[in-house]
C-alpha positions as CSV (number, residue, x, y, z in Angstrom):
1,X,-17.4,-86.7,-112.2
2,X,-19.7,-86.2,-115.1
3,X,-18.7,-85.6,-118.8
4,X,-20.1,-84.0,-121.9
5,X,-18.7,-85.8,-124.9
6,X,-18.8,-83.1,-127.6
7,X,-18.1,-85.5,-130.6
8,X,-19.3,-89.0,-130.8
9,X,-20.6,-91.1,-133.8
10,X,-23.5,-93.0,-132.2
11,X,-24.7,-94.1,-135.6
12,X,-21.5,-96.2,-136.0
13,X,-21.8,-98.4,-132.9
14,X,-22.7,-101.4,-135.0
15,X,-25.7,-103.4,-134.1
16,X,-25.9,-102.2,-130.5
17,X,-29.3,-101.1,-129.4
18,X,-29.6,-97.4,-128.7
19,X,-30.6,-98.1,-125.2
20,X,-27.5,-100.2,-124.6
21,X,-25.3,-97.5,-126.1
22,X,-26.7,-94.9,-123.8
23,X,-26.4,-97.2,-120.8
24,X,-22.7,-97.7,-121.7
25,X,-22.1,-94.0,-121.8
26,X,-23.9,-93.6,-118.5
27,X,-21.7,-96.2,-117.0
28,X,-18.7,-94.0,-117.6
29,X,-20.3,-90.7,-116.6
30,X,-21.2,-89.3,-120.0
31,X,-24.4,-87.5,-119.2
32,X,-24.6,-85.5,-122.4
33,X,-23.1,-85.9,-125.9
34,X,-23.1,-84.4,-129.3
35,X,-24.1,-87.1,-131.8
36,X,-22.4,-86.1,-135.1
37,X,-22.9,-87.3,-138.7
38,X,-20.4,-88.3,-141.2
39,X,-22.6,-89.6,-144.0
40,X,-26.0,-88.4,-145.2
41,X,-27.4,-91.9,-144.3
42,X,-26.5,-91.1,-140.7
43,X,-29.0,-88.2,-140.5
44,X,-32.1,-90.2,-139.7
45,X,-30.2,-92.3,-137.1
46,X,-28.9,-89.2,-135.4
47,X,-32.5,-87.7,-135.5
48,X,-33.8,-90.9,-133.8
49,X,-31.2,-90.6,-131.0
50,X,-32.2,-86.9,-130.5
51,X,-35.9,-87.8,-130.4
52,X,-35.5,-90.7,-128.0
53,X,-32.9,-89.2,-125.7
54,X,-33.8,-85.5,-126.0
55,X,-32.2,-84.5,-122.7
56,X,-28.9,-86.3,-123.3
57,X,-28.2,-86.1,-127.1
58,X,-27.5,-82.9,-129.1
59,X,-27.8,-83.8,-132.8
60,X,-25.4,-82.6,-135.4
61,X,-26.1,-83.0,-139.1
62,X,-23.4,-82.6,-141.7
63,X,-21.2,-84.3,-144.3
64,X,-17.6,-85.3,-143.5
65,X,-15.1,-84.0,-146.1
66,X,-14.1,-87.6,-146.9
67,X,-17.6,-88.2,-148.3
68,X,-18.5,-85.0,-150.1
69,X,-19.4,-87.0,-153.2
70,X,-22.6,-88.0,-151.4
71,X,-23.9,-84.5,-151.7
72,X,-26.7,-84.5,-154.4
73,X,-29.1,-82.0,-155.7
74,X,-31.2,-82.1,-152.5
75,X,-28.4,-81.8,-150.1
76,X,-29.1,-78.3,-149.0
77,X,-32.9,-78.7,-148.7
78,X,-32.5,-82.0,-146.8
79,X,-30.0,-80.5,-144.3
80,X,-32.3,-77.5,-143.8
81,X,-35.2,-79.8,-143.1
82,X,-33.3,-81.4,-140.2
83,X,-32.2,-78.0,-138.9
84,X,-35.8,-76.8,-138.8
85,X,-37.0,-79.9,-137.0
86,X,-34.3,-79.7,-134.4
87,X,-33.8,-76.1,-133.2
88,X,-30.9,-77.4,-131.0
89,X,-29.1,-79.1,-133.8
90,X,-25.5,-78.3,-134.8
91,X,-23.9,-78.7,-138.2
92,X,-21.2,-81.3,-138.5
93,X,-19.0,-82.9,-138.8
94,X,-17.8,-80.8,-141.7
95,X,-14.7,-79.1,-143.0
96,X,-11.6,-80.0,-145.0
97,X,-9.1,-82.9,-145.2
98,X,-6.2,-82.9,-147.6
99,X,-4.8,-86.2,-146.2
100,X,-7.6,-88.4,-147.6
101,X,-9.3,-86.2,-150.2
102,X,-7.3,-83.9,-152.4
103,X,-10.4,-82.5,-154.1
104,X,-10.6,-79.2,-152.1
105,X,-13.0,-77.6,-154.7
106,X,-15.6,-80.3,-154.0
107,X,-15.1,-79.9,-150.3
108,X,-15.5,-76.1,-150.5
109,X,-18.7,-76.5,-152.5
110,X,-20.2,-78.6,-149.7
111,X,-18.8,-76.6,-146.9
112,X,-20.1,-73.3,-148.4
113,X,-23.6,-74.8,-148.1
114,X,-23.1,-75.9,-144.5
115,X,-21.6,-72.5,-143.6
116,X,-24.5,-70.6,-145.2
117,X,-27.0,-72.6,-143.3
118,X,-25.0,-72.3,-140.1
119,X,-25.1,-68.5,-140.3
120,X,-28.7,-68.3,-141.3
121,X,-29.9,-70.7,-138.6
122,X,-27.3,-69.4,-136.0
123,X,-25.8,-72.9,-135.4
124,X,-22.2,-73.8,-134.5
125,X,-20.1,-75.8,-136.9
126,X,-18.2,-78.9,-135.7
127,X,-15.1,-78.7,-137.8
128,X,-12.8,-81.4,-139.1
129,X,-9.5,-79.9,-140.4
130,X,-6.7,-82.3,-141.3
131,X,-3.7,-81.0,-143.3
132,X,-5.9,-78.1,-144.4
133,X,-5.3,-75.2,-142.0
134,X,-4.6,-72.9,-144.9
135,X,-7.9,-73.6,-146.4
136,X,-9.8,-73.2,-143.2
137,X,-8.1,-69.9,-142.4
138,X,-9.8,-68.4,-145.4
139,X,-13.1,-69.0,-143.5
140,X,-12.0,-68.0,-140.0
141,X,-13.5,-64.6,-140.1
142,X,-16.9,-65.9,-141.3
143,X,-17.5,-68.9,-139.0
144,X,-20.4,-68.8,-136.5
145,X,-19.8,-68.1,-132.9
146,X,-19.3,-71.2,-130.8
147,X,-17.9,-73.2,-133.7
148,X,-15.7,-76.1,-132.5
149,X,-12.4,-77.4,-133.9
150,X,-12.9,-81.1,-133.3
151,X,-9.9,-83.4,-132.4
152,X,-7.5,-80.5,-132.6
153,X,-4.3,-81.6,-134.5
154,X,-2.9,-78.2,-135.5
155,X,0.1,-76.3,-134.5
156,X,0.6,-73.9,-131.5
157,X,0.4,-71.0,-133.9
158,X,-2.9,-72.4,-135.3
159,X,-4.3,-72.6,-131.7
160,X,-3.3,-69.0,-131.2
161,X,-5.2,-68.0,-134.4
162,X,-8.3,-69.9,-133.2
163,X,-8.1,-68.3,-129.8
164,X,-8.1,-64.8,-131.5
165,X,-11.5,-65.6,-133.1
166,X,-12.9,-67.0,-129.9
167,X,-13.7,-70.5,-131.2
168,X,-13.7,-73.7,-129.2
169,X,-11.1,-76.4,-129.3
170,X,-12.0,-80.0,-128.5
171,X,-9.4,-82.6,-127.5
172,X,-9.4,-86.3,-126.9
173,X,-6.9,-89.0,-125.8
174,X,-5.0,-88.7,-129.1
175,X,-4.2,-85.1,-128.6
176,X,-1.7,-85.9,-125.9
177,X,0.5,-87.7,-128.4
178,X,1.5,-84.3,-129.7
179,X,4.9,-83.0,-128.6
180,X,3.5,-79.5,-128.0
181,X,0.3,-80.7,-126.4
182,X,1.1,-79.0,-123.1
183,X,1.9,-75.6,-124.7
184,X,-1.2,-75.7,-126.8
185,X,-3.4,-76.6,-123.9
186,X,-2.0,-73.7,-121.9
187,X,-2.6,-71.3,-124.8
188,X,-6.3,-72.2,-125.2
189,X,-8.6,-70.1,-123.0
190,X,-10.0,-72.3,-120.3
191,X,-13.5,-71.5,-121.1
192,X,-13.0,-72.4,-124.7
193,X,-11.7,-75.9,-124.1
194,X,-13.9,-79.0,-124.7
195,X,-13.4,-82.8,-124.5
196,X,-14.6,-85.5,-126.8
197,X,-14.1,-89.2,-127.7
198,X,-14.8,-89.4,-131.4
199,X,-16.0,-92.9,-130.5
200,X,-16.0,-95.5,-131.8
201,X,-12.9,-94.3,-133.6
202,X,-10.2,-92.2,-131.8
203,X,-11.0,-93.1,-128.3
204,X,-13.9,-94.3,-126.0
205,X,-16.0,-93.2,-123.1
206,X,-13.8,-94.9,-120.5
207,X,-10.8,-92.7,-121.6
208,X,-12.5,-89.4,-120.5
209,X,-11.4,-89.5,-116.9
210,X,-7.8,-89.9,-118.0
211,X,-8.2,-87.0,-120.4
212,X,-9.5,-84.8,-117.6
213,X,-6.7,-85.9,-115.3
214,X,-4.1,-84.9,-117.9
215,X,-5.8,-81.5,-118.5
216,X,-6.0,-80.9,-114.8
217,X,-2.3,-81.7,-114.3
218,X,-1.2,-79.4,-117.1
219,X,-3.4,-76.5,-115.9
220,X,-2.5,-77.2,-112.3
221,X,-6.2,-77.7,-111.3
222,X,-8.2,-80.1,-109.2
223,X,-9.6,-82.9,-111.4
224,X,-13.2,-82.4,-110.2
225,X,-12.9,-78.7,-110.8
226,X,-11.6,-79.4,-114.3
227,X,-14.4,-81.8,-115.1
228,X,-17.0,-79.3,-114.0
229,X,-15.3,-76.6,-116.0
230,X,-15.3,-78.7,-119.2
231,X,-18.9,-79.7,-118.7
232,X,-20.1,-76.1,-118.2
233,X,-18.0,-75.1,-121.3
234,X,-19.9,-77.6,-123.4
235,X,-23.3,-76.5,-122.1
236,X,-22.4,-72.9,-122.9
237,X,-21.1,-73.7,-126.3
238,X,-23.5,-76.3,-127.6
239,X,-26.8,-76.4,-125.8
240,X,-29.4,-74.1,-127.1
241,X,-32.2,-74.1,-124.5
């Protein structure tokens, strides 16, 4: 089986050489991945991964809601520069988080910039939403097509709302700790489902076969068929050829 990891922080793999990181991913069948940013300082690292591994790494440039204080006067121009250099680049990770940052006004200021650029450049957003579904719902009708709700932690009702707008939902190993994981998974349109690791944080590449196995069991599908479906979903959503 081959996998498309739709959310991984390659900039946070410590002192490992990029070649070694990619070899590690290859060992566990990760043929493509989206390399996301959390900090502004990640952007040049993400750009280097995209340049050096162009056929495997889709870059994503954004500012995590935990770190919105990093946004300075040149934030918009700097982000736009990367979007212009990389026509395939996504925007993220971005969004809202009330658990670790209560300053929603500051988060909205940064997100409004990211959303405006996403719409102008026709790029999907990779969305982080923790304890902030009410805030994000204000934006649902304005989000770009193919936007992804990363590491979904919301309710069944929230999954139904996202389905209504046709956005993607990405899950990792942590998702299956939810009591209603099975109901949520059955609610999501199959062609709008993605998998991720959020490595090196929530899970790792070697967890992906088990994630696919659990999805296949819940959806009553063959594992290989499920892996192929998820890979094609990611290509459709996130690869701009």
